[in-house]
CHARMM-style PDB file with segment names, atoms N, HN, CA, C and O in Angstrom:
ATOM      1  N   MET     1     123.159 100.196  92.530  1.00  0.00      PROA
ATOM      2  CA  MET     1     123.459  99.223  93.570  1.00  0.00      PROA
ATOM      3  C   MET     1     122.304  99.183  94.573  1.00  0.00      PROA
ATOM      4  O   MET     1     121.938 100.205  95.153  1.00  0.00      PROA
ATOM      5  N   GLU     2     121.749  98.020  94.763  1.00  0.00      PROA
ATOM      6  HN  GLU     2     122.047  97.190  94.292  1.00  0.00      PROA
ATOM      7  CA  GLU     2     120.601  97.862  95.653  1.00  0.00      PROA
ATOM      8  C   GLU     2     121.054  97.433  97.043  1.00  0.00      PROA
ATOM      9  O   GLU     2     121.970  96.626  97.202  1.00  0.00      PROA
ATOM     10  N   LYS     3     120.381  97.999  98.042  1.00  0.00      PROA
ATOM     11  HN  LYS     3     119.637  98.654  97.913  1.00  0.00      PROA
ATOM     12  CA  LYS     3     120.641  97.601  99.426  1.00  0.00      PROA
ATOM     13  C   LYS     3     119.338  97.122 100.032  1.00  0.00      PROA
ATOM     14  O   LYS     3     118.292  97.737  99.823  1.00  0.00      PROA
ATOM     15  N   GLU     4     119.389  96.048 100.768  1.00  0.00      PROA
ATOM     16  HN  GLU     4     120.239  95.549 100.938  1.00  0.00      PROA
ATOM     17  CA  GLU     4     118.201  95.491 101.402  1.00  0.00      PROA
ATOM     18  C   GLU     4     118.002  96.113 102.775  1.00  0.00      PROA
ATOM     19  O   GLU     4     118.943  96.228 103.561  1.00  0.00      PROA
ATOM     20  N   VAL     5     116.760  96.514 103.057  1.00  0.00      PROA
ATOM     21  HN  VAL     5     115.996  96.420 102.419  1.00  0.00      PROA
ATOM     22  CA  VAL     5     116.431  97.113 104.339  1.00  0.00      PROA
ATOM     23  C   VAL     5     115.338  96.282 104.990  1.00  0.00      PROA
ATOM     24  O   VAL     5     114.329  95.968 104.359  1.00  0.00      PROA
ATOM     25  N   ILE     6     115.537  95.929 106.241  1.00  0.00      PROA
ATOM     26  HN  ILE     6     116.357  96.183 106.754  1.00  0.00      PROA
ATOM     27  CA  ILE     6     114.545  95.156 106.995  1.00  0.00      PROA
ATOM     28  C   ILE     6     114.145  95.970 108.217  1.00  0.00      PROA
ATOM     29  O   ILE     6     114.984  96.313 109.050  1.00  0.00      PROA
ATOM     30  N   VAL     7     112.838  96.279 108.316  1.00  0.00      PROA
ATOM     31  HN  VAL     7     112.157  96.000 107.640  1.00  0.00      PROA
ATOM     32  CA  VAL     7     112.319  97.008 109.470  1.00  0.00      PROA
ATOM     33  C   VAL     7     111.833  95.981 110.481  1.00  0.00      PROA
ATOM     34  O   VAL     7     110.963  95.164 110.181  1.00  0.00      PROA
ATOM     35  N   LYS     8     112.400  96.029 111.678  1.00  0.00      PROA
ATOM     36  HN  LYS     8     113.108  96.693 111.922  1.00  0.00      PROA
ATOM     37  CA  LYS     8     112.043  95.038 112.691  1.00  0.00      PROA
ATOM     38  C   LYS     8     111.017  95.545 113.694  1.00  0.00      PROA
ATOM     39  O   LYS     8     110.231  94.758 114.221  1.00  0.00      PROA
ATOM     40  N   ASP     9     111.012  96.862 113.969  1.00  0.00      PROA
ATOM     41  HN  ASP     9     111.650  97.501 113.541  1.00  0.00      PROA
ATOM     42  CA  ASP     9     110.098  97.381 114.979  1.00  0.00      PROA
ATOM     43  C   ASP     9     109.856  98.867 114.728  1.00  0.00      PROA
ATOM     44  O   ASP     9     110.739  99.589 114.266  1.00  0.00      PROA
ATOM     45  N   ILE    10     108.650  99.300 115.039  1.00  0.00      PROA
ATOM     46  HN  ILE    10     107.932  98.713 115.414  1.00  0.00      PROA
ATOM     47  CA  ILE    10     108.294 100.712 114.945  1.00  0.00      PROA
ATOM     48  C   ILE    10     107.730 101.126 116.295  1.00  0.00      PROA
ATOM     49  O   ILE    10     106.763 100.534 116.774  1.00  0.00      PROA
ATOM     50  N   GLN    11     108.324 102.132 116.903  1.00  0.00      PROA
ATOM     51  HN  GLN    11     109.109 102.613 116.513  1.00  0.00      PROA
ATOM     52  CA  GLN    11     107.833 102.644 118.183  1.00  0.00      PROA
ATOM     53  C   GLN    11     106.829 103.752 117.895  1.00  0.00      PROA
ATOM     54  O   GLN    11     107.180 104.784 117.324  1.00  0.00      PROA
ATOM     55  N   MET    12     105.567 103.530 118.297  1.00  0.00      PROA
ATOM     56  HN  MET    12     105.282 102.691 118.762  1.00  0.00      PROA
ATOM     57  CA  MET    12     104.522 104.513 118.051  1.00  0.00      PROA
ATOM     58  C   MET    12     103.520 104.452 119.192  1.00  0.00      PROA
ATOM     59  O   MET    12     103.089 103.369 119.586  1.00  0.00      PROA
ATOM     60  N   GLU    13     103.148 105.614 119.725  1.00  0.00      PROA
ATOM     61  HN  GLU    13     103.498 106.494 119.405  1.00  0.00      PROA
ATOM     62  CA  GLU    13     102.164 105.639 120.803  1.00  0.00      PROA
ATOM     63  C   GLU    13     100.796 105.224 120.268  1.00  0.00      PROA
ATOM     64  O   GLU    13     100.500 105.395 119.085  1.00  0.00      PROA
ATOM     65  N   PHE    14      99.966 104.675 121.160  1.00  0.00      PROA
ATOM     66  HN  PHE    14     100.207 104.536 122.121  1.00  0.00      PROA
ATOM     67  CA  PHE    14      98.672 104.154 120.743  1.00  0.00      PROA
ATOM     68  C   PHE    14      97.777 105.251 120.174  1.00  0.00      PROA
ATOM     69  O   PHE    14      97.184 105.066 119.111  1.00  0.00      PROA
ATOM     70  N   MET    15      97.669 106.386 120.857  1.00  0.00      PROA
ATOM     71  HN  MET    15      98.151 106.536 121.720  1.00  0.00      PROA
ATOM     72  CA  MET    15      96.794 107.455 120.389  1.00  0.00      PROA
ATOM     73  C   MET    15      97.288 108.051 119.081  1.00  0.00      PROA
ATOM     74  O   MET    15      96.488 108.483 118.252  1.00  0.00      PROA
ATOM     75  N   SER    16      98.591 108.076 118.895  1.00  0.00      PROA
ATOM     76  HN  SER    16      99.241 107.725 119.569  1.00  0.00      PROA
ATOM     77  CA  SER    16      99.148 108.556 117.638  1.00  0.00      PROA
ATOM     78  C   SER    16      98.759 107.601 116.501  1.00  0.00      PROA
ATOM     79  O   SER    16      98.442 108.036 115.394  1.00  0.00      PROA
ATOM     80  N   MET    17      98.789 106.308 116.791  1.00  0.00      PROA
ATOM     81  HN  MET    17      99.047 105.955 117.690  1.00  0.00      PROA
ATOM     82  CA  MET    17      98.397 105.317 115.795  1.00  0.00      PROA
ATOM     83  C   MET    17      96.902 105.426 115.482  1.00  0.00      PROA
ATOM     84  O   MET    17      96.498 105.296 114.326  1.00  0.00      PROA
ATOM     85  N   VAL    18      96.084 105.662 116.504  1.00  0.00      PROA
ATOM     86  HN  VAL    18      96.412 105.767 117.443  1.00  0.00      PROA
ATOM     87  CA  VAL    18      94.645 105.810 116.301  1.00  0.00      PROA
ATOM     88  C   VAL    18      94.364 107.027 115.425  1.00  0.00      PROA
ATOM     89  O   VAL    18      93.563 106.943 114.494  1.00  0.00      PROA
ATOM     90  N   SER    19      95.014 108.158 115.710  1.00  0.00      PROA
ATOM     91  HN  SER    19      95.665 108.226 116.467  1.00  0.00      PROA
ATOM     92  CA  SER    19      94.777 109.353 114.903  1.00  0.00      PROA
ATOM     93  C   SER    19      95.256 109.143 113.471  1.00  0.00      PROA
ATOM     94  O   SER    19      94.628 109.637 112.535  1.00  0.00      PROA
ATOM     95  N   PHE    20      96.358 108.417 113.285  1.00  0.00      PROA
ATOM     96  HN  PHE    20      96.868 108.015 114.046  1.00  0.00      PROA
ATOM     97  CA  PHE    20      96.838 108.100 111.942  1.00  0.00      PROA
ATOM     98  C   PHE    20      95.810 107.264 111.187  1.00  0.00      PROA
ATOM     99  O   PHE    20      95.548 107.519 110.011  1.00  0.00      PROA
ATOM    100  N   MET    21      95.229 106.273 111.849  1.00  0.00      PROA
ATOM    101  HN  MET    21      95.441 106.066 112.804  1.00  0.00      PROA
ATOM    102  CA  MET    21      94.253 105.410 111.193  1.00  0.00      PROA
ATOM    103  C   MET    21      92.953 106.151 110.891  1.00  0.00      PROA
ATOM    104  O   MET    21      92.322 105.887 109.868  1.00  0.00      PROA
ATOM    105  N   VAL    22      92.540 107.079 111.765  1.00  0.00      PROA
ATOM    106  HN  VAL    22      93.054 107.294 112.596  1.00  0.00      PROA
ATOM    107  CA  VAL    22      91.341 107.878 111.500  1.00  0.00      PROA
ATOM    108  C   VAL    22      91.569 108.764 110.285  1.00  0.00      PROA
ATOM    109  O   VAL    22      90.689 108.882 109.432  1.00  0.00      PROA
ATOM    110  N   LYS    23      92.750 109.393 110.194  1.00  0.00      PROA
ATOM    111  HN  LYS    23      93.465 109.298 110.887  1.00  0.00      PROA
ATOM    112  CA  LYS    23      93.071 110.214 109.022  1.00  0.00      PROA
ATOM    113  C   LYS    23      93.085 109.373 107.757  1.00  0.00      PROA
ATOM    114  O   LYS    23      92.659 109.832 106.697  1.00  0.00      PROA
ATOM    115  N   TRP    24      93.576 108.140 107.863  1.00  0.00      PROA
ATOM    116  HN  TRP    24      93.922 107.767 108.724  1.00  0.00      PROA
ATOM    117  CA  TRP    24      93.633 107.220 106.727  1.00  0.00      PROA
ATOM    118  C   TRP    24      92.220 106.905 106.233  1.00  0.00      PROA
ATOM    119  O   TRP    24      91.965 106.886 105.029  1.00  0.00      PROA
ATOM    120  N   VAL    25      91.309 106.659 107.171  1.00  0.00      PROA
ATOM    121  HN  VAL    25      91.516 106.674 108.149  1.00  0.00      PROA
ATOM    122  CA  VAL    25      89.920 106.364 106.806  1.00  0.00      PROA
ATOM    123  C   VAL    25      89.264 107.583 106.176  1.00  0.00      PROA
ATOM    124  O   VAL    25      88.570 107.461 105.167  1.00  0.00      PROA
ATOM    125  N   LEU    26      89.476 108.757 106.759  1.00  0.00      PROA
ATOM    126  HN  LEU    26      90.040 108.856 107.579  1.00  0.00      PROA
ATOM    127  CA  LEU    26      88.877 109.974 106.216  1.00  0.00      PROA
ATOM    128  C   LEU    26      89.422 110.287 104.827  1.00  0.00      PROA
ATOM    129  O   LEU    26      88.696 110.807 103.980  1.00  0.00      PROA
ATOM    130  N   ALA    27      90.692 109.976 104.588  1.00  0.00      PROA
ATOM    131  HN  ALA    27      91.281 109.553 105.276  1.00  0.00      PROA
ATOM    132  CA  ALA    27      91.280 110.218 103.269  1.00  0.00      PROA
ATOM    133  C   ALA    27      90.752 109.223 102.238  1.00  0.00      PROA
ATOM    134  O   ALA    27      90.754 109.523 101.044  1.00  0.00      PROA
ATOM    135  N   SER    28      90.303 108.051 102.672  1.00  0.00      PROA
ATOM    136  HN  SER    28      90.302 107.808 103.642  1.00  0.00      PROA
ATOM    137  CA  SER    28      89.823 107.046 101.725  1.00  0.00      PROA
ATOM    138  C   SER    28      88.401 107.345 101.236  1.00  0.00      PROA
ATOM    139  O   SER    28      87.990 106.820 100.201  1.00  0.00      PROA
ATOM    140  N   ILE    29      87.647 108.175 101.958  1.00  0.00      PROA
ATOM    141  HN  ILE    29      87.981 108.601 102.798  1.00  0.00      PROA
ATOM    142  CA  ILE    29      86.267 108.469 101.568  1.00  0.00      PROA
ATOM    143  C   ILE    29      86.196 109.161 100.208  1.00  0.00      PROA
ATOM    144  O   ILE    29      85.429 108.714  99.356  1.00  0.00      PROA
ATOM    145  N   PRO    30      86.962 110.236  99.960  1.00  0.00      PROA
ATOM    146  CA  PRO    30      86.911 110.842  98.619  1.00  0.00      PROA
ATOM    147  C   PRO    30      87.391 109.887  97.526  1.00  0.00      PROA
ATOM    148  O   PRO    30      86.887 109.918  96.403  1.00  0.00      PROA
ATOM    149  N   ALA    31      88.357 109.048  97.856  1.00  0.00      PROA
ATOM    150  HN  ALA    31      88.767 109.023  98.767  1.00  0.00      PROA
ATOM    151  CA  ALA    31      88.838 108.081  96.869  1.00  0.00      PROA
ATOM    152  C   ALA    31      87.736 107.097  96.496  1.00  0.00      PROA
ATOM    153  O   ALA    31      87.599 106.738  95.326  1.00  0.00      PROA
ATOM    154  N   MET    32      86.952 106.658  97.469  1.00  0.00      PROA
ATOM    155  HN  MET    32      87.062 106.950  98.419  1.00  0.00      PROA
ATOM    156  CA  MET    32      85.851 105.743  97.182  1.00  0.00      PROA
ATOM    157  C   MET    32      84.767 106.424  96.360  1.00  0.00      PROA
ATOM    158  O   MET    32      84.160 105.796  95.492  1.00  0.00      PROA
ATOM    159  N   ILE    33      84.516 107.710  96.626  1.00  0.00      PROA
ATOM    160  HN  ILE    33      85.009 108.220  97.331  1.00  0.00      PROA
ATOM    161  CA  ILE    33      83.521 108.449  95.843  1.00  0.00      PROA
ATOM    162  C   ILE    33      83.963 108.547  94.388  1.00  0.00      PROA
ATOM    163  O   ILE    33      83.163 108.337  93.476  1.00  0.00      PROA
ATOM    164  N   VAL    34      85.242 108.866  94.172  1.00  0.00      PROA
ATOM    165  HN  VAL    34      85.892 109.036  94.912  1.00  0.00      PROA
ATOM    166  CA  VAL    34      85.766 108.967  92.805  1.00  0.00      PROA
ATOM    167  C   VAL    34      85.677 107.615  92.099  1.00  0.00      PROA
ATOM    168  O   VAL    34      85.255 107.544  90.945  1.00  0.00      PROA
ATOM    169  N   LEU    35      86.074 106.542  92.787  1.00  0.00      PROA
ATOM    170  HN  LEU    35      86.417 106.600  93.725  1.00  0.00      PROA
ATOM    171  CA  LEU    35      85.997 105.210  92.172  1.00  0.00      PROA
ATOM    172  C   LEU    35      84.553 104.817  91.873  1.00  0.00      PROA
ATOM    173  O   LEU    35      84.287 104.177  90.855  1.00  0.00      PROA
ATOM    174  N   PHE    36      83.622 105.190  92.740  1.00  0.00      PROA
ATOM    175  HN  PHE    36      83.838 105.710  93.567  1.00  0.00      PROA
ATOM    176  CA  PHE    36      82.209 104.895  92.501  1.00  0.00      PROA
ATOM    177  C   PHE    36      81.718 105.631  91.253  1.00  0.00      PROA
ATOM    178  O   PHE    36      80.986 105.063  90.443  1.00  0.00      PROA
ATOM    179  N   CYS    37      82.123 106.899  91.101  1.00  0.00      PROA
ATOM    180  HN  CYS    37      82.717 107.360  91.759  1.00  0.00      PROA
ATOM    181  CA  CYS    37      81.703 107.677  89.929  1.00  0.00      PROA
ATOM    182  C   CYS    37      82.276 107.087  88.646  1.00  0.00      PROA
ATOM    183  O   CYS    37      81.575 106.975  87.641  1.00  0.00      PROA
ATOM    184  N   ILE    38      83.549 106.710  88.684  1.00  0.00      PROA
ATOM    185  HN  ILE    38      84.119 106.800  89.501  1.00  0.00      PROA
ATOM    186  CA  ILE    38      84.162 106.101  87.498  1.00  0.00      PROA
ATOM    187  C   ILE    38      83.464 104.788  87.156  1.00  0.00      PROA
ATOM    188  O   ILE    38      83.194 104.515  85.987  1.00  0.00      PROA
ATOM    189  N   GLY    39      83.173 103.977  88.167  1.00  0.00      PROA
ATOM    190  HN  GLY    39      83.393 104.199  89.117  1.00  0.00      PROA
ATOM    191  CA  GLY    39      82.475 102.715  87.945  1.00  0.00      PROA
ATOM    192  C   GLY    39      81.076 102.926  87.403  1.00  0.00      PROA
ATOM    193  O   GLY    39      80.627 102.173  86.538  1.00  0.00      PROA
ATOM    194  N   SER    40      80.378 103.941  87.897  1.00  0.00      PROA
ATOM    195  HN  SER    40      80.742 104.553  88.599  1.00  0.00      PROA
ATOM    196  CA  SER    40      79.027 104.228  87.413  1.00  0.00      PROA
ATOM    197  C   SER    40      79.047 104.652  85.944  1.00  0.00      PROA
ATOM    198  O   SER    40      78.210 104.218  85.153  1.00  0.00      PROA
ATOM    199  N   ILE    41      80.012 105.504  85.590  1.00  0.00      PROA
ATOM    200  HN  ILE    41      80.692 105.856  86.233  1.00  0.00      PROA
ATOM    201  CA  ILE    41      80.136 105.936  84.194  1.00  0.00      PROA
ATOM    202  C   ILE    41      80.447 104.739  83.301  1.00  0.00      PROA
ATOM    203  O   ILE    41      79.862 104.591  82.228  1.00  0.00      PROA
ATOM    204  N   PHE    42      81.354 103.899  83.738  1.00  0.00      PROA
ATOM    205  HN  PHE    42      81.829 104.019  84.609  1.00  0.00      PROA
ATOM    206  CA  PHE    42      81.736 102.720  82.957  1.00  0.00      PROA
ATOM    207  C   PHE    42      80.541 101.779  82.769  1.00  0.00      PROA
ATOM    208  O   PHE    42      80.293 101.286  81.669  1.00  0.00      PROA
ATOM    209  N   MET    43      79.807 101.540  83.855  1.00  0.00      PROA
ATOM    210  HN  MET    43      80.008 101.940  84.749  1.00  0.00      PROA
ATOM    211  CA  MET    43      78.645 100.642  83.750  1.00  0.00      PROA
ATOM    212  C   MET    43      77.556 101.238  82.887  1.00  0.00      PROA
ATOM    213  O   MET    43      76.871 100.507  82.171  1.00  0.00      PROA
ATOM    214  N   SER    44      77.378 102.560  82.936  1.00  0.00      PROA
ATOM    215  HN  SER    44      77.935 103.153  83.517  1.00  0.00      PROA
ATOM    216  CA  SER    44      76.389 103.220  82.068  1.00  0.00      PROA
ATOM    217  C   SER    44      76.774 103.073  80.600  1.00  0.00      PROA
ATOM    218  O   SER    44      75.926 102.790  79.754  1.00  0.00      PROA
ATOM    219  N   LEU    45      78.041 103.263  80.307  1.00  0.00      PROA
ATOM    220  HN  LEU    45      78.730 103.493  80.995  1.00  0.00      PROA
ATOM    221  CA  LEU    45      78.511 103.096  78.926  1.00  0.00      PROA
ATOM    222  C   LEU    45      78.331 101.659  78.455  1.00  0.00      PROA
ATOM    223  O   LEU    45      77.944 101.424  77.310  1.00  0.00      PROA
ATOM    224  N   MET    46      78.606 100.705  79.323  1.00  0.00      PROA
ATOM    225  HN  MET    46      78.920 100.895  80.253  1.00  0.00      PROA
ATOM    226  CA  MET    46      78.428  99.295  78.968  1.00  0.00      PROA
ATOM    227  C   MET    46      76.948  99.001  78.709  1.00  0.00      PROA
ATOM    228  O   MET    46      76.622  98.258  77.783  1.00  0.00      PROA
ATOM    229  N   ALA    47      76.053  99.573  79.511  1.00  0.00      PROA
ATOM    230  HN  ALA    47      76.318 100.176  80.264  1.00  0.00      PROA
ATOM    231  CA  ALA    47      74.619  99.355  79.323  1.00  0.00      PROA
ATOM    232  C   ALA    47      74.129  99.979  78.018  1.00  0.00      PROA
ATOM    233  O   ALA    47      73.250  99.425  77.358  1.00  0.00      PROA
ATOM    234  N   ILE    48      74.691 101.124  77.644  1.00  0.00      PROA
ATOM    235  HN  ILE    48      75.406 101.574  78.180  1.00  0.00      PROA
ATOM    236  CA  ILE    48      74.288 101.782  76.400  1.00  0.00      PROA
ATOM    237  C   ILE    48      74.732 100.968  75.186  1.00  0.00      PROA
ATOM    238  O   ILE    48      73.979 100.798  74.227  1.00  0.00      PROA
ATOM    239  N   PHE    49      75.974 100.465  75.246  1.00  0.00      PROA
ATOM    240  HN  PHE    49      76.585 100.603  76.025  1.00  0.00      PROA
ATOM    241  CA  PHE    49      76.511  99.757  74.073  1.00  0.00      PROA
ATOM    242  C   PHE    49      75.986  98.328  73.946  1.00  0.00      PROA
ATOM    243  O   PHE    49      75.936  97.786  72.842  1.00  0.00      PROA
ATOM    244  N   PHE    50      75.599  97.719  75.050  1.00  0.00      PROA
ATOM    245  HN  PHE    50      75.640  98.158  75.947  1.00  0.00      PROA
ATOM    246  CA  PHE    50      75.111  96.346  74.976  1.00  0.00      PROA
ATOM    247  C   PHE    50      73.677  96.339  75.419  1.00  0.00      PROA
ATOM    248  OT1 PHE    50      73.044  95.283  75.442  1.00  0.00      PROA
TER     249      PHE     50
END
């Protein structure tokens, strides 16, 4: 049985939101490095085969 939930407002202090966003950015850096490495390997394989 599914229930619908609608969020209308979130109470969050400004500095808490800033620290959350900084942590979000810092967490995305390793993810971008991993995606760059995977993309580089894929492009190298494509260059070798074609």
